[in-house]
N, C-alpha and C positions, 0 to 999 in steps of 0.2 A: 365378585374382589378384580377378577381380571382389568375389568374396564381400567377401573381404579388406580388399579399397573398401568395402566396402559396410557394414560391420563401424566402422570404422574414421570412415567417416561418422559411423553414430549415436553413438560413442561420444564420438568430438566435440563433435556438436549436441547432449550430455547433459552436456558436462565443463563447455560454456560457460558453462550457466545453475547446476549445481549445484554446482560451488567455490564462486561467489561469493553463491553462497545460503544454504549449507551454515556459511559464514566470518561471515556476518552474521546468521544465526539463533544459533550459539554464541557469536561477540564482542559483539556489537551486543546484541542482544536477552537473550542466556540469563546474558552476566556469564560469560562459561565461558573460559576461555584456554590448557588444555590441548591442543598440539599432538597429543601420539599418537591422544587420541579423536577431538579432529576433523580427523585425517586416515581416520581409520576411518570416524569419520561420513559424508565423503565417499564410498568405497569402496562405503559400503553403500549412498549414494544410486544410486551408479552401476551395483549390485547391482537394487537396486528400478527403475532406467529399460530394466536389461537386462528384466527377468522381463517388464517391462510390456511391453516390445516381441518379446517371443518367442512371450510370450502372444497376440497379435494384438489389444493392446484397442484400441475405437476412437480418432481422435481428431479434431480440432474443424474437419481437413479432410474426414473419411473416417467418415461412416456406413453400415450397411446394415440394408433397411425388410422383410429376410426374416430372421430369425435359425433359425434349427436348432438343438436338443433332442434330448438323449438321456439320459432320467431311472432307466432302468432297466442297472445294477450288472452287470458285463462282457460287456454284449450281443456286444460289436466281438469277445470273446476267441472268438467260434461263428464269428463269420463272417471274421478272417482274425489269427489265432494270432498271426505273426511279429509285424505292424506294432503289434496290441494289449498282445508285450511291449516293444517299442521303445519304447512311445510310453508307457507306464507307466514303463518306466527311465528317461526319460530327464525323467518330469513327476519322482518321487522325487531327481532328480540336484539339476534344476533351485531345488529348496525346501531343501535340505538345507541350503546356507548362512545361510539364515534360521534354521535352529535352529542354525548356529553363533556366528552371529554377534549375535541378540538377545539370548542370558546374557551374551553375552563383555562386551556395550555396556551394557546395565541390567540392572540385579541382581533389578529385579523378575521379569523373566525366567527366572531360575534357578530352575525349578521345570518339570518333563513339562507341570504341563497347561495355562499363561501360555503355555509356548512352540507346544502341541499348539492351540490355543485359535487363539492370533496366526497359525497356519498354515492354518487354516481357515475362517476369516473372512477372510486373504488372496486364499486360492482363491476362496473365495464372491464376493468384490469383483466379484475378475476372471471368473467365470463370468457373472454379473450382466451386467457390461460388453460380455461375449460376444456378449450378442444384439442390439445394436448394431451387431455388427463381422461380419466372412465368416468366422466359425468358431461353429467347435460348442462347442455349452452341455453340456457334460456331466460324469454326477455322477462319473464312472472317475475325470474328471482332480482331482473336490473330493479324492476320496478319495486318491488317489495323490503328490497334494501334500503335504494334512497329514501323510501318510506321511513324506513328506520329510524335511519341519520338524522331525517326534519325530526322526526316525534323524540327522538333525544335533543335537540336543540330544543326543542317545546320543554323537556322538562327543567333541560338548564338552563331555560328565562326565569322560571319559577322559584331558583336558587340562586340567583345573581352572576350566575359562574362560577360561582365558588364552591372552593375542595375542602373535605374536613377542614385540611391544617392546609393555612393560608399560604397563596404563593404571587412573590413581589412580582413586580409587573419589569416583567427581561427581555419586550419583546424590539427593544433599540439596539438591545448586546448588538456584536460583532456577528455577522452572518447569522444571526438569528432570523432571517428574514427566507431562509431554507432549510431551516431545522424540521419542521415536520416534513418538506420532501426528502430530505437528506435520511430521517430515520428512515422511510418507509422506505426507501434504497435501501437501504445497508440490513433491514428487518427482511428484506425481500430474499437478496443474496445471501439469509441469514438460510433460511427455510429453506433455499432454493438449492445451496453447495453444501449446509454445512450441518445445520440439524436432522435431516433423515438419515447423511451416511450417521453421524452418531447414538443417534436411536435406532433405528437396526443395526447395528454393532451389541449395542447394550442387551438388544430382545437377542439375537444372538445366544449373548451369553445367558439371560434369562430362561432360556427353550430350554438349552443344554442344564437348567441346574435342577435339582429338586424342587427349589422354589414352586414354577412351573406344574408341577408335578401336585402341588401340595394345592392351588391355588385353581386352577381349571376349570 
């Protein structure tokens, strides 16, 4: 029950900021009012927030000055094969939605090269940030995350890059060329500055309430 509460707090803390920010970006800045794509962009923003949360990137209130590195591929498979396989599968699954959503939302990512590059760069960005967190910066994560994005892309090809409800081609809209980069930057700033502050404040209230005593 506690994990469900924690997940709900994280999601709520992201939604509070992501929904109005995506709306402002799409409607007020890019002057694009297509509801289906706006809705999917919100989902994509929440997905990125979840990735940042799961991978444990640092925030404005949490830093680590003692980073750990693993720069030798496949090293952990010798030490703990089962844990290595589990972690590999989780990394692949975590990045599969990226390979599915990118080509569905933006035409320029409808190539294996572009989607693989996006998966690699996102994973590299996270691994670099983990230098300043309590997580291990691992070259294997870089490989498996990229593989997950590629696998998601291959699945998206099977369904012709279409989502359950149609998204019209809007790639020629003003500023849409930079839309994925701008959205990524906004989500990172939310995850780094705003979401942890709000989620910590909510947790402080929960831990002091009778609700926590009933579910812990």
